[in-house]
Chimera marker file (.cmm) of the C-alpha trace (Angstrom):
<marker_set name="trace">
<marker id="1" x="83.204" y="95.973" z="120.096" r="1" g="1" b="0" radius="0.5"/>
<marker id="2" x="82.106" y="95.944" z="116.295" r="1" g="1" b="0" radius="0.5"/>
<marker id="3" x="84.619" y="94.301" z="113.923" r="1" g="1" b="0" radius="0.5"/>
<marker id="4" x="85.223" y="97.010" z="111.276" r="1" g="1" b="0" radius="0.5"/>
<marker id="5" x="86.800" y="96.272" z="107.525" r="1" g="1" b="0" radius="0.5"/>
<marker id="6" x="89.349" y="98.632" z="108.761" r="1" g="1" b="0" radius="0.5"/>
<marker id="7" x="91.379" y="99.471" z="111.619" r="1" g="1" b="0" radius="0.5"/>
<marker id="8" x="89.603" y="101.895" z="114.240" r="1" g="1" b="0" radius="0.5"/>
<marker id="9" x="92.954" y="103.796" z="114.285" r="1" g="1" b="0" radius="0.5"/>
<marker id="10" x="92.522" y="104.356" z="110.912" r="1" g="1" b="0" radius="0.5"/>
<marker id="11" x="89.665" y="106.725" z="111.652" r="1" g="1" b="0" radius="0.5"/>
<marker id="12" x="89.901" y="110.712" z="112.505" r="1" g="1" b="0" radius="0.5"/>
<marker id="13" x="87.306" y="111.958" z="114.620" r="1" g="1" b="0" radius="0.5"/>
<marker id="14" x="86.990" y="115.918" z="114.525" r="1" g="1" b="0" radius="0.5"/>
<marker id="15" x="84.783" y="118.421" z="116.177" r="1" g="1" b="0" radius="0.5"/>
<marker id="16" x="84.366" y="121.538" z="114.136" r="1" g="1" b="0" radius="0.5"/>
<marker id="17" x="82.432" y="123.915" z="116.502" r="1" g="1" b="0" radius="0.5"/>
<marker id="18" x="82.265" y="126.713" z="113.959" r="1" g="1" b="0" radius="0.5"/>
<marker id="19" x="80.360" y="124.384" z="111.743" r="1" g="1" b="0" radius="0.5"/>
<marker id="20" x="78.352" y="122.647" z="114.379" r="1" g="1" b="0" radius="0.5"/>
<marker id="21" x="79.337" y="119.285" z="113.514" r="1" g="1" b="0" radius="0.5"/>
<marker id="22" x="81.429" y="116.306" z="114.427" r="1" g="1" b="0" radius="0.5"/>
<marker id="23" x="83.174" y="114.428" z="111.646" r="1" g="1" b="0" radius="0.5"/>
<marker id="24" x="84.867" y="110.914" z="110.839" r="1" g="1" b="0" radius="0.5"/>
<marker id="25" x="87.284" y="110.648" z="108.171" r="1" g="1" b="0" radius="0.5"/>
<marker id="26" x="88.954" y="107.425" z="107.019" r="1" g="1" b="0" radius="0.5"/>
<marker id="27" x="92.421" y="108.467" z="105.724" r="1" g="1" b="0" radius="0.5"/>
<marker id="28" x="91.508" y="111.611" z="103.568" r="1" g="1" b="0" radius="0.5"/>
<marker id="29" x="87.771" y="110.436" z="102.865" r="1" g="1" b="0" radius="0.5"/>
<marker id="30" x="84.933" y="112.239" z="104.667" r="1" g="1" b="0" radius="0.5"/>
<marker id="31" x="82.706" y="109.389" z="105.811" r="1" g="1" b="0" radius="0.5"/>
<marker id="32" x="80.119" y="110.554" z="108.190" r="1" g="1" b="0" radius="0.5"/>
<marker id="33" x="78.922" y="113.537" z="109.688" r="1" g="1" b="0" radius="0.5"/>
<marker id="34" x="76.743" y="114.220" z="112.901" r="1" g="1" b="0" radius="0.5"/>
<marker id="35" x="75.402" y="117.927" z="113.065" r="1" g="1" b="0" radius="0.5"/>
<marker id="36" x="74.219" y="119.578" z="116.250" r="1" g="1" b="0" radius="0.5"/>
<marker id="37" x="72.583" y="122.412" z="117.687" r="1" g="1" b="0" radius="0.5"/>
<marker id="38" x="74.190" y="123.909" z="121.059" r="1" g="1" b="0" radius="0.5"/>
<marker id="39" x="72.380" y="126.434" z="123.317" r="1" g="1" b="0" radius="0.5"/>
<marker id="40" x="75.148" y="126.367" z="126.171" r="1" g="1" b="0" radius="0.5"/>
<marker id="41" x="73.197" y="123.757" z="128.276" r="1" g="1" b="0" radius="0.5"/>
<marker id="42" x="71.851" y="121.174" z="125.891" r="1" g="1" b="0" radius="0.5"/>
<marker id="43" x="73.107" y="119.826" z="122.572" r="1" g="1" b="0" radius="0.5"/>
<marker id="44" x="70.541" y="118.769" z="120.168" r="1" g="1" b="0" radius="0.5"/>
<marker id="45" x="71.904" y="116.259" z="117.659" r="1" g="1" b="0" radius="0.5"/>
<marker id="46" x="70.145" y="116.857" z="114.659" r="1" g="1" b="0" radius="0.5"/>
<marker id="47" x="71.229" y="114.818" z="111.637" r="1" g="1" b="0" radius="0.5"/>
<marker id="48" x="73.602" y="111.709" z="111.313" r="1" g="1" b="0" radius="0.5"/>
<marker id="49" x="74.637" y="111.495" z="107.812" r="1" g="1" b="0" radius="0.5"/>
<marker id="50" x="77.061" y="108.870" z="106.409" r="1" g="1" b="0" radius="0.5"/>
<marker id="51" x="78.322" y="109.453" z="102.650" r="1" g="1" b="0" radius="0.5"/>
<marker id="52" x="76.477" y="106.841" z="100.646" r="1" g="1" b="0" radius="0.5"/>
<marker id="53" x="79.575" y="105.054" z="99.192" r="1" g="1" b="0" radius="0.5"/>
<marker id="54" x="80.525" y="104.409" z="102.763" r="1" g="1" b="0" radius="0.5"/>
<marker id="55" x="77.138" y="103.384" z="104.248" r="1" g="1" b="0" radius="0.5"/>
<marker id="56" x="76.929" y="99.855" z="106.068" r="1" g="1" b="0" radius="0.5"/>
<marker id="57" x="80.126" y="99.891" z="107.693" r="1" g="1" b="0" radius="0.5"/>
<marker id="58" x="79.387" y="101.151" z="111.125" r="1" g="1" b="0" radius="0.5"/>
<marker id="59" x="80.769" y="104.734" z="110.697" r="1" g="1" b="0" radius="0.5"/>
<marker id="60" x="77.558" y="106.695" z="111.900" r="1" g="1" b="0" radius="0.5"/>
<marker id="61" x="77.641" y="104.481" z="115.032" r="1" g="1" b="0" radius="0.5"/>
<marker id="62" x="81.252" y="105.057" z="115.572" r="1" g="1" b="0" radius="0.5"/>
<marker id="63" x="80.881" y="108.638" z="115.065" r="1" g="1" b="0" radius="0.5"/>
<marker id="64" x="77.991" y="108.888" z="117.514" r="1" g="1" b="0" radius="0.5"/>
<marker id="65" x="79.852" y="106.959" z="120.069" r="1" g="1" b="0" radius="0.5"/>
<marker id="66" x="82.919" y="109.328" z="119.829" r="1" g="1" b="0" radius="0.5"/>
<marker id="67" x="80.656" y="112.673" z="119.865" r="1" g="1" b="0" radius="0.5"/>
<marker id="68" x="78.920" y="111.367" z="122.977" r="1" g="1" b="0" radius="0.5"/>
<marker id="69" x="82.187" y="110.523" z="124.667" r="1" g="1" b="0" radius="0.5"/>
<marker id="70" x="83.383" y="114.110" z="123.819" r="1" g="1" b="0" radius="0.5"/>
<marker id="71" x="80.256" y="115.495" z="125.124" r="1" g="1" b="0" radius="0.5"/>
<marker id="72" x="80.620" y="113.346" z="128.503" r="1" g="1" b="0" radius="0.5"/>
<marker id="73" x="84.211" y="114.467" z="128.832" r="1" g="1" b="0" radius="0.5"/>
<marker id="74" x="83.503" y="117.905" z="128.478" r="1" g="1" b="0" radius="0.5"/>
<marker id="75" x="80.527" y="118.055" z="130.793" r="1" g="1" b="0" radius="0.5"/>
<marker id="76" x="78.013" y="120.793" z="131.432" r="1" g="1" b="0" radius="0.5"/>
<marker id="77" x="75.678" y="119.718" z="128.637" r="1" g="1" b="0" radius="0.5"/>
<marker id="78" x="72.896" y="117.168" z="128.097" r="1" g="1" b="0" radius="0.5"/>
<marker id="79" x="71.849" y="115.725" z="125.022" r="1" g="1" b="0" radius="0.5"/>
<marker id="80" x="68.415" y="115.663" z="122.941" r="1" g="1" b="0" radius="0.5"/>
<marker id="81" x="68.697" y="113.194" z="120.469" r="1" g="1" b="0" radius="0.5"/>
<marker id="82" x="66.460" y="114.670" z="117.433" r="1" g="1" b="0" radius="0.5"/>
<marker id="83" x="67.777" y="112.358" z="114.851" r="1" g="1" b="0" radius="0.5"/>
<marker id="84" x="66.100" y="109.023" z="114.697" r="1" g="1" b="0" radius="0.5"/>
<marker id="85" x="69.500" y="107.254" z="114.114" r="1" g="1" b="0" radius="0.5"/>
<marker id="86" x="71.105" y="108.964" z="117.335" r="1" g="1" b="0" radius="0.5"/>
<marker id="87" x="67.858" y="108.136" z="119.470" r="1" g="1" b="0" radius="0.5"/>
<marker id="88" x="68.290" y="104.473" z="118.381" r="1" g="1" b="0" radius="0.5"/>
<marker id="89" x="71.881" y="104.305" z="119.164" r="1" g="1" b="0" radius="0.5"/>
<marker id="90" x="71.035" y="105.637" z="122.451" r="1" g="1" b="0" radius="0.5"/>
<marker id="91" x="68.302" y="102.641" z="122.903" r="1" g="1" b="0" radius="0.5"/>
<marker id="92" x="71.180" y="100.327" z="121.781" r="1" g="1" b="0" radius="0.5"/>
<marker id="93" x="73.354" y="101.840" z="124.538" r="1" g="1" b="0" radius="0.5"/>
<marker id="94" x="71.591" y="102.305" z="127.480" r="1" g="1" b="0" radius="0.5"/>
<marker id="95" x="74.680" y="102.504" z="129.856" r="1" g="1" b="0" radius="0.5"/>
<marker id="96" x="75.180" y="105.895" z="127.934" r="1" g="1" b="0" radius="0.5"/>
<marker id="97" x="71.709" y="107.318" z="128.548" r="1" g="1" b="0" radius="0.5"/>
<marker id="98" x="73.052" y="109.577" z="131.567" r="1" g="1" b="0" radius="0.5"/>
<marker id="99" x="73.686" y="112.577" z="129.303" r="1" g="1" b="0" radius="0.5"/>
<marker id="100" x="70.243" y="112.540" z="127.816" r="1" g="1" b="0" radius="0.5"/>
<marker id="101" x="68.043" y="115.613" z="128.593" r="1" g="1" b="0" radius="0.5"/>
<marker id="102" x="65.235" y="114.748" z="130.917" r="1" g="1" b="0" radius="0.5"/>
<marker id="103" x="62.100" y="116.265" z="129.739" r="1" g="1" b="0" radius="0.5"/>
<marker id="104" x="59.850" y="117.697" z="132.594" r="1" g="1" b="0" radius="0.5"/>
<marker id="105" x="56.130" y="117.051" z="132.260" r="1" g="1" b="0" radius="0.5"/>
<marker id="106" x="53.873" y="119.874" z="132.473" r="1" g="1" b="0" radius="0.5"/>
<link id1="1" id2="2" r="1" g="1" b="0" radius="0.2"/>
<link id1="2" id2="3" r="1" g="1" b="0" radius="0.2"/>
<link id1="3" id2="4" r="1" g="1" b="0" radius="0.2"/>
<link id1="4" id2="5" r="1" g="1" b="0" radius="0.2"/>
<link id1="5" id2="6" r="1" g="1" b="0" radius="0.2"/>
<link id1="6" id2="7" r="1" g="1" b="0" radius="0.2"/>
<link id1="7" id2="8" r="1" g="1" b="0" radius="0.2"/>
<link id1="8" id2="9" r="1" g="1" b="0" radius="0.2"/>
<link id1="9" id2="10" r="1" g="1" b="0" radius="0.2"/>
<link id1="10" id2="11" r="1" g="1" b="0" radius="0.2"/>
<link id1="11" id2="12" r="1" g="1" b="0" radius="0.2"/>
<link id1="12" id2="13" r="1" g="1" b="0" radius="0.2"/>
<link id1="13" id2="14" r="1" g="1" b="0" radius="0.2"/>
<link id1="14" id2="15" r="1" g="1" b="0" radius="0.2"/>
<link id1="15" id2="16" r="1" g="1" b="0" radius="0.2"/>
<link id1="16" id2="17" r="1" g="1" b="0" radius="0.2"/>
<link id1="17" id2="18" r="1" g="1" b="0" radius="0.2"/>
<link id1="18" id2="19" r="1" g="1" b="0" radius="0.2"/>
<link id1="19" id2="20" r="1" g="1" b="0" radius="0.2"/>
<link id1="20" id2="21" r="1" g="1" b="0" radius="0.2"/>
<link id1="21" id2="22" r="1" g="1" b="0" radius="0.2"/>
<link id1="22" id2="23" r="1" g="1" b="0" radius="0.2"/>
<link id1="23" id2="24" r="1" g="1" b="0" radius="0.2"/>
<link id1="24" id2="25" r="1" g="1" b="0" radius="0.2"/>
<link id1="25" id2="26" r="1" g="1" b="0" radius="0.2"/>
<link id1="26" id2="27" r="1" g="1" b="0" radius="0.2"/>
<link id1="27" id2="28" r="1" g="1" b="0" radius="0.2"/>
<link id1="28" id2="29" r="1" g="1" b="0" radius="0.2"/>
<link id1="29" id2="30" r="1" g="1" b="0" radius="0.2"/>
<link id1="30" id2="31" r="1" g="1" b="0" radius="0.2"/>
<link id1="31" id2="32" r="1" g="1" b="0" radius="0.2"/>
<link id1="32" id2="33" r="1" g="1" b="0" radius="0.2"/>
<link id1="33" id2="34" r="1" g="1" b="0" radius="0.2"/>
<link id1="34" id2="35" r="1" g="1" b="0" radius="0.2"/>
<link id1="35" id2="36" r="1" g="1" b="0" radius="0.2"/>
<link id1="36" id2="37" r="1" g="1" b="0" radius="0.2"/>
<link id1="37" id2="38" r="1" g="1" b="0" radius="0.2"/>
<link id1="38" id2="39" r="1" g="1" b="0" radius="0.2"/>
<link id1="39" id2="40" r="1" g="1" b="0" radius="0.2"/>
<link id1="40" id2="41" r="1" g="1" b="0" radius="0.2"/>
<link id1="41" id2="42" r="1" g="1" b="0" radius="0.2"/>
<link id1="42" id2="43" r="1" g="1" b="0" radius="0.2"/>
<link id1="43" id2="44" r="1" g="1" b="0" radius="0.2"/>
<link id1="44" id2="45" r="1" g="1" b="0" radius="0.2"/>
<link id1="45" id2="46" r="1" g="1" b="0" radius="0.2"/>
<link id1="46" id2="47" r="1" g="1" b="0" radius="0.2"/>
<link id1="47" id2="48" r="1" g="1" b="0" radius="0.2"/>
<link id1="48" id2="49" r="1" g="1" b="0" radius="0.2"/>
<link id1="49" id2="50" r="1" g="1" b="0" radius="0.2"/>
<link id1="50" id2="51" r="1" g="1" b="0" radius="0.2"/>
<link id1="51" id2="52" r="1" g="1" b="0" radius="0.2"/>
<link id1="52" id2="53" r="1" g="1" b="0" radius="0.2"/>
<link id1="53" id2="54" r="1" g="1" b="0" radius="0.2"/>
<link id1="54" id2="55" r="1" g="1" b="0" radius="0.2"/>
<link id1="55" id2="56" r="1" g="1" b="0" radius="0.2"/>
<link id1="56" id2="57" r="1" g="1" b="0" radius="0.2"/>
<link id1="57" id2="58" r="1" g="1" b="0" radius="0.2"/>
<link id1="58" id2="59" r="1" g="1" b="0" radius="0.2"/>
<link id1="59" id2="60" r="1" g="1" b="0" radius="0.2"/>
<link id1="60" id2="61" r="1" g="1" b="0" radius="0.2"/>
<link id1="61" id2="62" r="1" g="1" b="0" radius="0.2"/>
<link id1="62" id2="63" r="1" g="1" b="0" radius="0.2"/>
<link id1="63" id2="64" r="1" g="1" b="0" radius="0.2"/>
<link id1="64" id2="65" r="1" g="1" b="0" radius="0.2"/>
<link id1="65" id2="66" r="1" g="1" b="0" radius="0.2"/>
<link id1="66" id2="67" r="1" g="1" b="0" radius="0.2"/>
<link id1="67" id2="68" r="1" g="1" b="0" radius="0.2"/>
<link id1="68" id2="69" r="1" g="1" b="0" radius="0.2"/>
<link id1="69" id2="70" r="1" g="1" b="0" radius="0.2"/>
<link id1="70" id2="71" r="1" g="1" b="0" radius="0.2"/>
<link id1="71" id2="72" r="1" g="1" b="0" radius="0.2"/>
<link id1="72" id2="73" r="1" g="1" b="0" radius="0.2"/>
<link id1="73" id2="74" r="1" g="1" b="0" radius="0.2"/>
<link id1="74" id2="75" r="1" g="1" b="0" radius="0.2"/>
<link id1="75" id2="76" r="1" g="1" b="0" radius="0.2"/>
<link id1="76" id2="77" r="1" g="1" b="0" radius="0.2"/>
<link id1="77" id2="78" r="1" g="1" b="0" radius="0.2"/>
<link id1="78" id2="79" r="1" g="1" b="0" radius="0.2"/>
<link id1="79" id2="80" r="1" g="1" b="0" radius="0.2"/>
<link id1="80" id2="81" r="1" g="1" b="0" radius="0.2"/>
<link id1="81" id2="82" r="1" g="1" b="0" radius="0.2"/>
<link id1="82" id2="83" r="1" g="1" b="0" radius="0.2"/>
<link id1="83" id2="84" r="1" g="1" b="0" radius="0.2"/>
<link id1="84" id2="85" r="1" g="1" b="0" radius="0.2"/>
<link id1="85" id2="86" r="1" g="1" b="0" radius="0.2"/>
<link id1="86" id2="87" r="1" g="1" b="0" radius="0.2"/>
<link id1="87" id2="88" r="1" g="1" b="0" radius="0.2"/>
<link id1="88" id2="89" r="1" g="1" b="0" radius="0.2"/>
<link id1="89" id2="90" r="1" g="1" b="0" radius="0.2"/>
<link id1="90" id2="91" r="1" g="1" b="0" radius="0.2"/>
<link id1="91" id2="92" r="1" g="1" b="0" radius="0.2"/>
<link id1="92" id2="93" r="1" g="1" b="0" radius="0.2"/>
<link id1="93" id2="94" r="1" g="1" b="0" radius="0.2"/>
<link id1="94" id2="95" r="1" g="1" b="0" radius="0.2"/>
<link id1="95" id2="96" r="1" g="1" b="0" radius="0.2"/>
<link id1="96" id2="97" r="1" g="1" b="0" radius="0.2"/>
<link id1="97" id2="98" r="1" g="1" b="0" radius="0.2"/>
<link id1="98" id2="99" r="1" g="1" b="0" radius="0.2"/>
<link id1="99" id2="100" r="1" g="1" b="0" radius="0.2"/>
<link id1="100" id2="101" r="1" g="1" b="0" radius="0.2"/>
<link id1="101" id2="102" r="1" g="1" b="0" radius="0.2"/>
<link id1="102" id2="103" r="1" g="1" b="0" radius="0.2"/>
<link id1="103" id2="104" r="1" g="1" b="0" radius="0.2"/>
<link id1="104" id2="105" r="1" g="1" b="0" radius="0.2"/>
<link id1="105" id2="106" r="1" g="1" b="0" radius="0.2"/>
</marker_set>
């Protein structure tokens, strides 16, 4: 586990389905957002964004980790990592690739 300059318990993870996003807050500050599209079978993770003043602290990785865990617990969905950051996160976390959508060849 990564050593953060804050306690992981200081972070608040939220799922905002009406806005199609996951968020990560540190205290009252919004630090990172993960946008998605969900068609009922597949969740396309479209954009991971960290507020510039909070970059370099591992917030985006923590947010993706928590969002993937949420989707794994929920079940019934596969994930397409459209965002380059999310694709890199799955490359660095091969044990979590079981949720990825498998593309069928033509």
